[in-house]
C-alpha positions in Angstrom: 0.2 0.2 0.2 1.0 3.8 -0.6 2.0 5.9 2.4 2.0 9.5 1.3 0.3 12.8 2.2 -2.6 13.4 -0.5 -4.9 16.4 -0.7 -8.3 14.5 -0.5 -8.2 10.6 0.6 -10.9 8.5 -0.9 -13.1 6.6 1.5 -16.2 5.6 -0.8 -15.8 5.9 -4.6 -18.7 4.0 -6.3 -20.2 6.5 -8.5 -20.5 10.5 -8.8 -23.6 10.5 -6.3 -22.1 7.8 -3.8 -18.6 9.3 -3.3 -17.2 10.4 0.3 -13.7 11.6 0.9 -11.5 13.0 3.7 -10.4 16.0 2.9 -7.8 16.5 5.4 -4.4 15.1 7.0 -6.7 13.4 9.6 -9.8 11.5 9.4 -11.3 13.6 12.2 -11.7 16.3 9.5 -15.4 16.5 8.1 -16.0 13.9 5.6 -17.0 15.4 2.2 -18.8 14.6 -1.0 -16.1 15.1 -4.0 -17.9 18.6 -4.4 -16.9 19.6 -0.8 -20.3 19.3 0.5 -20.7 17.6 4.0 -21.1 13.6 3.6 -22.3 13.0 6.9 -20.1 10.0 7.6 -19.0 9.8 11.2 -17.4 7.0 13.6 -16.8 6.8 17.3 -15.8 4.4 20.1 -17.8 4.1 23.2 -15.5 3.2 26.2 -16.7 3.2 29.7 -19.7 5.5 28.6 -17.6 8.1 26.8 -17.3 8.8 23.4 -14.2 8.9 21.3 -14.3 10.1 17.8 -12.0 8.6 15.0 -14.1 9.8 11.8 -15.9 13.2 11.1 -15.9 16.2 13.1 -15.1 15.8 16.8 -18.1 17.5 19.1 -17.4 19.4 22.1 -17.0 17.0 25.2 -15.9 14.1 23.1 -12.6 12.5 23.2 -10.5 12.1 20.1 -8.2 9.2 19.3 -4.6 9.8 17.9 -4.3 9.0 14.4 -0.9 7.2 13.9 -1.1 6.4 10.1 -2.8 6.2 6.7 -2.1 4.1 3.8 -4.1 3.5 0.6 -4.2 1.2 -2.5 -6.4 0.9 -5.6 -9.2 -0.6 -3.5 -8.4 0.2 0.0 -7.7 3.0 2.3 -6.4 2.2 5.9 -6.1 4.3 9.1 -4.6 3.4 12.4 -5.4 5.1 15.7 -4.3 4.8 19.5 -5.3 6.2 22.7 -7.0 5.3 26.0 -5.4 1.7 26.0 -6.7 0.8 22.6 -5.4 0.3 18.9 -7.9 0.7 16.1 -7.5 0.2 12.3 -10.5 1.4 10.3 -10.5 0.4 6.5 -12.6 1.8 3.6 -13.0 -0.5 0.5 -15.1 -0.1 -2.5 -15.5 -3.2 -4.4 -15.0 -3.1 -8.3 -13.4 -5.8 -10.5 -12.3 -5.6 -14.2 -13.4 -9.0 -14.7 -16.8 -8.8 -13.3 -18.8 -5.7 -15.1 -21.5 -6.2 -12.7 -19.3 -4.8 -10.0 -18.3 -2.0 -11.8 -19.9 1.3 -9.9 -22.2 -1.2 -8.0 -23.2 1.2 -5.2 -21.8 -0.6 -2.4 -19.1 0.2 -0.2 -17.5 -1.4 3.1 -16.0 -0.2 6.2 -14.2 -2.6 8.4 -12.5 -2.4 11.8 -10.1 -4.3 13.9 -9.9 -3.4 17.6 -7.5 -4.1 20.2 -8.2 -2.9 23.8 -7.9 -3.7 27.2 -11.4 -2.8 28.3 -14.8 -3.3 26.7 -15.6 -1.0 23.7 -18.3 -0.2 21.2 -17.4 0.7 17.6 -20.2 3.1 15.9 -20.6 4.0 12.1 -23.2 6.6 11.2 -24.2 8.5 8.2 -26.8 11.3 7.8 -28.8 12.7 4.9 -26.1 15.1 3.8 -25.2 13.0 0.5 -29.0 13.2 -0.5 -29.3 16.9 -0.1 -32.5 16.0 1.3 -34.9 18.4 3.3 -36.5 16.4 5.7 -35.1 12.7 5.8 -36.9 9.5 6.8 -35.3 6.5 8.8 -36.1 3.1 9.5 -34.3 -0.1 11.0 -35.4 -3.7 10.5 -33.6 -7.1 10.5 -30.2 -5.8 10.3 -30.8 -3.0 8.0 -31.0 0.7 8.4 -32.1 2.8 5.7 -32.3 6.7 5.3 -34.3 8.5 2.4 -35.9 11.6 1.5 -39.7 12.2 2.4 -40.8 12.5 -1.1 -38.9 10.6 -3.9 -38.5 12.0 -7.5 -36.3 9.4 -9.2 -33.8 11.1 -11.5 -35.8 14.4 -11.1 -32.7 16.8 -12.3 -29.1 16.9 -13.6 -26.4 19.3 -12.5 -22.7 19.4 -11.9 -21.8 20.8 -8.4 -24.5 18.9 -6.7 -25.5 15.7 -4.6 -28.6 13.5 -5.4 -32.0 14.6 -4.3 -33.5 11.0 -4.4 -32.7 7.5 -3.3 -32.1 5.4 -0.1 -29.0 5.1 1.9 -28.4 1.7 3.6 -26.2 0.5 6.2 -26.4 -3.4 6.7 -25.1 -5.0 9.9 -26.6 -7.0 12.6 -26.8 -4.2 14.9 -28.3 -1.6 12.8 -30.3 1.2 13.9 -31.9 4.2 12.9 -32.3 7.7 14.9 -33.8 10.9 13.8 -31.9 11.9 10.8 -29.3 9.2 11.0 -28.7 5.8 10.5 -25.8 3.8 11.9 -24.7 0.3 13.2 -22.2 -0.8 16.0 -20.2 -3.6 16.8 -18.4 -5.0 20.0 -16.3 -7.7 18.0 -12.6 -7.3 17.8 -12.8 -7.5 13.7 -15.9 -6.6 11.9 -17.3 -5.1 8.9 -20.2 -2.7 8.0 -21.9 -2.6 4.4 -22.9 0.8 3.1 -25.3 1.2 -0.1 -26.7 3.9 -2.0 -30.0 2.8 -4.1 -30.7 5.5 -6.8 -33.6 3.0 -8.0 -32.6 4.1 -11.6 -29.0 5.1 -12.7 -29.7 7.4 -15.9 -32.1 8.5 -18.1 -31.3 8.0 -21.9 -33.4 9.5 -24.8 -36.6 9.3 -22.6 -35.8 5.6 -21.1 -35.0 5.2 -17.5 -32.2 2.5 -17.2 -31.2 0.4 -14.6 -27.6 -0.2 -13.2 -25.7 -2.6 -14.6 -25.7 -4.9 -11.5 -29.3 -5.7 -12.1 -28.3 -8.0 -14.9 -26.7 -10.2 -12.3 -29.1 -9.5 -9.1 -32.8 -9.2 -8.9 -33.0 -6.0 -7.4 -31.1 -3.6 -5.0 -31.7 -6.0 -1.9 -30.8 -9.1 -3.5 -27.5 -7.4 -4.7 -26.4 -5.7 -1.2 -27.3 -8.9 0.7 -25.1 -10.7 -1.6 -22.0 -8.1 -1.3 -22.5 -8.3 2.4 -22.2 -12.0 2.6 -19.2 -12.0 0.1 -17.0 -9.4 2.0 -14.4 -11.7 3.0 -14.1 -13.3 -0.5 -14.3 -9.6 -2.1 -11.6 -8.5 0.2 -9.4 -11.1 -0.8 -9.9 -10.6 -4.5 -9.2 -6.9 -4.3 -6.1 -7.3 -2.0 -4.7 -9.8 -4.6 -5.2 -7.2 -7.4 -3.8 -4.5 -5.7 -0.7 -6.2 -4.6 0.1 -7.2 -8.5 -0.8 -3.6 -9.4 1.6 -2.2 -7.0 4.4 -4.5 -8.0 4.0 -3.5 -11.7 3.5 0.3 -11.0 6.8 0.3 -8.7 8.7 -0.8 -11.7 8.8 2.8 -12.9 9.1 4.1 -9.4 7.3 5.4 -6.2 6.1 8.7 -7.9 4.5 6.7 -10.7 2.9 4.2 -8.4 1.5 7.0 -6.2 0.0 8.8 -9.1 -1.8 5.7 -10.8 -3.1 4.2 -7.5 -4.7 7.4 -6.5 -6.0 7.7 -10.0 -7.8 4.2 -10.3 -10.3 4.4 -7.8 -11.2 8.0 -8.9 -11.4 7.4 -12.4 -14.0 4.3 -12.0 -16.1 6.3 -9.5 -16.5 9.2 -11.9 -18.9 6.9 -13.9 -22.1 5.0 -13.5 -22.5 1.8 -15.3 -26.1 1.2 -16.6 -27.3 -1.1 -19.2 -29.9 -1.0 -22.3 -31.0 -4.4 -23.1 -28.1 -5.9 -21.3 -25.4 -3.8 -23.1 -23.2 -1.6 -20.9 -23.5 2.1 -21.0 -20.5 3.3 -19.1 -21.5 7.0 -18.3 -19.0 9.5 -17.2 -19.6 12.7 -15.5 -17.5 15.9 -15.9 -17.1 16.3 -12.2 -16.8 20.2 -11.5 -16.6 20.9 -15.1 -20.2 21.4 -16.6 -21.7 18.1 -15.3 -22.1 16.6 -19.1 -22.4 13.0 -19.3 -20.8 10.6 -21.7 -18.6 13.1 -23.1 -16.5 12.0 -25.9 -13.6 14.2 -25.2 -13.6 13.0 -21.4 -13.7 9.4 -22.8 -10.6 9.8 -25.0 -8.3 10.5 -22.1 -9.7 8.3 -19.7 -9.4 5.1 -22.1 -6.0 3.9 -20.9 -7.3 2.4 -17.7 -9.8 0.6 -19.4 -7.9 -0.5 -22.2 -5.4 -2.1 -19.9 -8.1 -4.0 -17.9 -11.4 -4.2 -19.6 -12.0 -2.8 -23.1 -15.7 -3.5 -23.1 -15.8 -0.5 -20.8 -14.4 1.5 -23.4 -17.3 0.4 -25.8 -19.6 0.9 -22.6 -18.4 4.8 -22.8 -18.9 5.1 -26.6 -22.3 3.3 -26.9 -24.7 6.2 -25.9 -22.7 8.6 -28.0 -23.0 6.5 -31.1 -26.6 5.8 -30.6 -27.1 9.7 -30.0 -25.4 10.1 -33.1 -27.6 7.7 -35.1 -30.7 9.6 -34.0 -32.3 12.5 -35.7 -31.7 14.7 -33.1 -28.0 14.7 -34.4 -27.7 16.1 -37.8 -24.0 17.0 -38.4 -21.5 15.1 -40.2 -19.3 15.2 -37.3 -19.2 13.2 -34.0 -21.1 14.8 -31.2 -19.6 16.2 -27.7 -22.0 14.7 -25.1 -25.2 13.1 -24.7 -26.7 15.5 -21.9 -26.1 16.5 -18.3 -25.4 13.9 -16.1 -27.9 11.8 -15.0 -30.2 13.0 -18.0 -28.7 12.1 -21.4 -31.4 13.5 -23.5 -29.6 15.9 -25.8 -26.3 17.3 -26.0 -26.2 20.4 -23.9 -22.7 21.5 -24.7 -23.0 24.4 -27.4 -26.5 24.4 -27.3 -28.2 27.8 -27.8 -31.1 29.3 -26.0 -33.4 28.6 -28.9 -32.9 24.8 -28.7 -30.4 24.7 -31.7 -26.8 24.2 -31.6 -24.2 26.8 -32.0 -21.8 25.6 -34.7 -19.0 27.7 -33.4 -19.0 26.0 -30.1 -18.7 22.3 -31.4 -15.4 20.3 -31.7 -15.6 18.8 -35.0 -12.0 17.5 -35.8 -11.9 16.6 -31.9 -14.8 14.4 -31.5 -14.5 12.7 -34.9 -10.8 11.7 -33.9 -11.8 10.8 -30.3 -14.4 8.4 -31.8 -12.3 6.6 -34.1 -9.3 6.3 -31.9 -11.2 4.9 -28.9 -13.2 2.3 -31.1 -10.0 1.2 -32.8 -7.9 0.9 -29.6 -10.5 -1.2 -27.7 -10.4 -3.6 -30.8 -6.7 -3.6 -30.9 -6.7 -4.6 -27.3 -9.1 -7.5 -27.2 -9.8 -8.3 -30.8 -13.5 -7.8 -30.4 -14.6 -6.2 -34.0 -18.4 -6.4 -33.2 -19.0 -2.9 -32.0 -16.6 -1.5 -34.7 -18.5 -3.4 -37.5 -22.0 -2.4 -36.1 -21.1 1.4 -36.3 -18.8 1.4 -39.5 -21.0 3.7 -41.4 -20.5 6.4 -38.7 -16.9 5.6 -38.4 -16.3 5.9 -41.9 -18.4 9.2 -42.4 -16.2 10.8 -39.6 -13.0 9.6 -41.3 -14.2 11.2 -44.3 -15.1 14.6 -42.5 -11.2 14.3 -41.1 -9.7 13.8 -44.6 -11.4 17.1 -45.5 -11.0 19.2 -42.8 -8.6 17.5 -40.2 -5.1 18.2 -41.5 -5.1 21.9 -41.1 -8.1 22.5 -38.8 -10.0 25.9 -39.1 -10.5 28.0 -36.0 -12.2 25.9 -33.6 -12.3 24.3 -30.1 -10.5 21.2 -28.9 -10.8 19.3 -25.9 -8.7 21.8 -24.1 -11.4 24.3 -24.7 -10.6 26.3 -21.6 -7.9 27.7 -23.8 -10.2 28.9 -26.4 -10.3 28.8 -29.9 -7.4 28.1 -31.9 -7.0 28.1 -35.8 -4.5 25.9 -37.5 -3.9 23.8 -34.2 -0.9 21.4 -35.0 -2.0 18.9 -32.1 -5.5 18.7 -33.3 -4.1 17.9 -36.6 -2.3 15.0 -34.9 -5.6 13.6 -33.7 -7.1 13.5 -37.3 -3.9 12.0 -38.7 -3.6 9.3 -36.0 -7.4 8.7 -36.2 -7.0 7.6 -40.0 -4.2 5.6 -39.4 -6.2 3.6 -36.7 -9.2 3.3 -38.8 -6.9 2.1 -41.8 -5.4 -0.6 -39.6 -8.9 -1.4 -38.1 -10.5 -2.3 -41.2 -7.7 -2.6 -43.6 -8.7 0.2 -45.7 -5.3 1.4 -47.7 -6.9 4.7 -48.4 -7.2 5.8 -44.8 -3.5 4.4 -44.2 -1.7 5.9 -46.9 -3.8 9.4 -46.4 -2.5 9.5 -42.9 1.0 8.8 -43.8 1.0 11.4 -46.5 -0.5 13.8 -43.8 2.1 12.8 -41.4 5.2 13.6 -43.6 3.4 17.0 -44.5 3.0 17.6 -40.9 6.6 17.3 -40.1 7.6 19.5 -42.9 4.9 22.0 -42.0 5.3 22.2 -38.4 9.2 22.6 -37.7 9.8 25.4 -35.5 13.6 25.2 -34.3 14.0 22.7 -31.6 10.3 21.3 -31.6 6.8 21.4 -33.5 4.6 24.4 -33.3 1.5 25.4 -31.6 -0.2 26.3 -35.0 0.7 25.9 -38.7 1.8 29.5 -38.5 4.9 27.8 -36.6 4.3 30.1 -33.4 5.0 29.0 -30.0 4.7 25.3 -29.0 2.5 22.9 -27.2 2.6 19.2 -25.6 1.8 16.7 -28.9 -0.1 14.1 -26.5 -2.1 13.1 -29.5 0.8 11.6 -31.4 1.1 8.9 -28.6 -1.2 6.3 -30.4 1.4 6.2 -33.3 4.0 4.9 -30.9 1.7 2.4 -28.8 -0.1 0.8 -32.0 3.2 0.8 -34.1 1.3 2.9 -36.8 4.5 3.9 -38.6 3.7 7.5 -38.9 6.7 9.3 -37.2 10.2 8.5 -36.9 12.0 8.5 -33.4 13.4 12.0 -34.2 10.0 13.4 -34.0 9.7 12.1 -30.4 13.1 12.9 -29.4 12.6 16.5 -30.4 9.4 16.8 -28.6 10.7 15.3 -25.6 13.7 17.6 -25.3 11.4 20.6 -25.4 9.1 19.3 -22.6 12.1 18.6 -20.5 13.3 22.3 -21.1 9.9 24.0 -20.6 9.3 22.1 -17.4 8.5 23.8 -14.3 8.4 22.5 -10.4 5.2 20.4 -11.1 5.4 19.6 -14.8 5.2 21.1 -18.3 2.7 23.3 -19.1 0.1 22.6 -21.7 1.5 25.1 -24.3 3.4 28.5 -24.5 0.4 30.6 -23.7 -0.2 29.9 -19.9 1.7 27.8 -17.1 -1.0 25.4 -16.3 -1.3 21.9 -17.7 -3.5 18.9 -17.8 -2.2 15.8 -15.7 -3.5 13.3 -18.2 -1.7 15.0 -21.4 1.4 15.1 -19.2 1.3 11.6 -18.6 1.1 10.7 -22.1 4.2 12.6 -23.0 5.9 10.8 -20.4 6.0 7.4 -22.6 7.2 9.5 -25.6 10.8 9.0 -24.4 12.8 6.6 -22.3 12.5 5.5 -18.6 14.4 8.6 -17.4 12.0 10.9 -19.3 9.1 8.9 -17.7 10.3 9.1 -14.3 11.2 12.7 -14.7 7.4 13.6 -15.8 6.0 11.5 -12.6 8.3 13.0 -10.3 6.6 16.7 -11.2 3.1 14.9 -11.0 3.7 13.3 -7.6 5.3 16.6 -6.4 2.1 18.4 -7.4 -0.2 15.6 -5.6 2.1 15.6 -2.4 2.4 19.4 -2.1 -0.5 21.1 -3.5 -2.4 23.2 -1.0 -5.8 22.4 -2.4 -8.0 20.0 -0.4 -9.6 18.5 -3.4 -10.0 14.8 -5.0 -7.0 14.5 -7.8 -7.3 17.7 -10.2 -6.4 17.1 -14.0 -5.9 20.9 -14.5 -3.4 22.5 -12.1 -0.7 25.1 -12.4 2.9 24.0 -13.0 4.3 26.8 -10.8 2.1 26.9 -7.8 0.6 23.5 -8.0 -2.7 25.1 -7.4 -6.0 23.6 -9.0 -7.1 25.7 -11.8 -10.3 23.9 -12.5 -12.0 20.2 -12.4 -11.7 17.6 -9.7 -12.6 14.1 -9.4 -13.0 13.6 -13.2 -12.4 10.4 -14.8 -10.0 11.4 -17.1 -7.2 10.7 -14.6 -7.4 7.0 -16.0 -5.3 8.5 -18.7 -2.4 8.1 -16.5 -2.5 4.3 -17.4 -1.0 5.0 -20.7 2.2 3.7 -19.2 0.9 0.3 -18.9 0.1 0.2 -22.7 3.6 0.5 -23.8 
């Protein structure tokens, strides 16, 4: 497990609504949702009638245990405490297994405890209604389960970004479960025990007028069946997760402790920024643009996140794409390029990005080249990883239409937005051109179409000639400035044969030259960077360069003053978050596991 100071410690990371973090060095800081709102999770011991708090705010008159350690892995976070003749370990474990899709974003998480004490003691875990943003909560307890809910249920009643859910049911499963006014809880007197927590949202998402169930319902009859099964399988799940984490940590440490820190922290966050639903049994893996604009199933959020899922479960990449492709086939979308999103989480009814007040899309606010390239690269990469061509064949007409768009407009893109839309419009964007080139090469390799392959290689040769700018390629085809050319990375990963080693060497040399304390800026216009793109440049050089990049990333993680879940947009001079938090794109750090 990793021992390091981090800005926010993951406790429960199931999905964008069932998400709890400790945003301090000690667990006795208030537990919070990723937005920063109170999460209402607390824990205490009763010893000789006196209350000692170990989790959440410590009320006046209560004792406080001394925290002696914290460590975490891809599935677990463990704290240790001591004081008043006791030693306590408290662990948090969210079960997700890439070889079992029904477990991905399953709304269940465990808290486990181990107590060494020379006197009788009770450990209490409690949860209030903060996660539900509810006005007046209702609670009940029966047969080893306590439930907290809103008085009036309106399932999927609204969408939003900086918010928690206003519907659903919070559960604690334990033989000693209880309910009090506004709170549910459970207690144990055992030396070792676990508590099973769950959030029943009833429906997962709404897609084009259809309310979809969570994917776990393909394996269980209902929420009650599922949470009961997970409670009974706690030990089995714990062992399986611990085995995975041990293997992962060993693999990550091959590139150093900084690399292991960053990827371990990113893994749980990326998965938990999604909700896995199903439509007729097919996965819909919906990301949320957390603390960005709340868009759901965003294509240029899918693109940076896919390395984690390419490594462990390519079907989840197709699950991210499926709602976008179905939306693109509908009568709602009438452009020749791919859409940006399907709506605002959890209501995927119509793209909201670039949507005017009159209900029509504003062309100038679209990302034509960006999203066509993203769609093609993502579909191709998933097929390259596991050999499954069914999705690609099903949507081949769309892929070829978007490839034809790139042939016409992708090489020297007109003034438009790319995924780094916060930087504004950019004319003749060289990095965006790379996306079009790589996408055409991917599609040519995927379907064996020489036209796309030859066009991509021709464009690549032109690109090297047209972007030469001293020591490195330019920001635009006007040969001004410079930028991180992260889109080129797929040429290296899938041996597309587009660029020679001299191109990579030239780029890497510049990135090292321009690096600040916390990494290399995104481009010459500002000192901020994107953590996902920075990681992608790490694999463009050798081992020394990779370690150099991740030393900067890890330094930001350890030293930033912002108490937030891992940000992907931060300043390379101050380590301060510029924007975004708890987003799925940090899955992009796993690009190192694809080389």
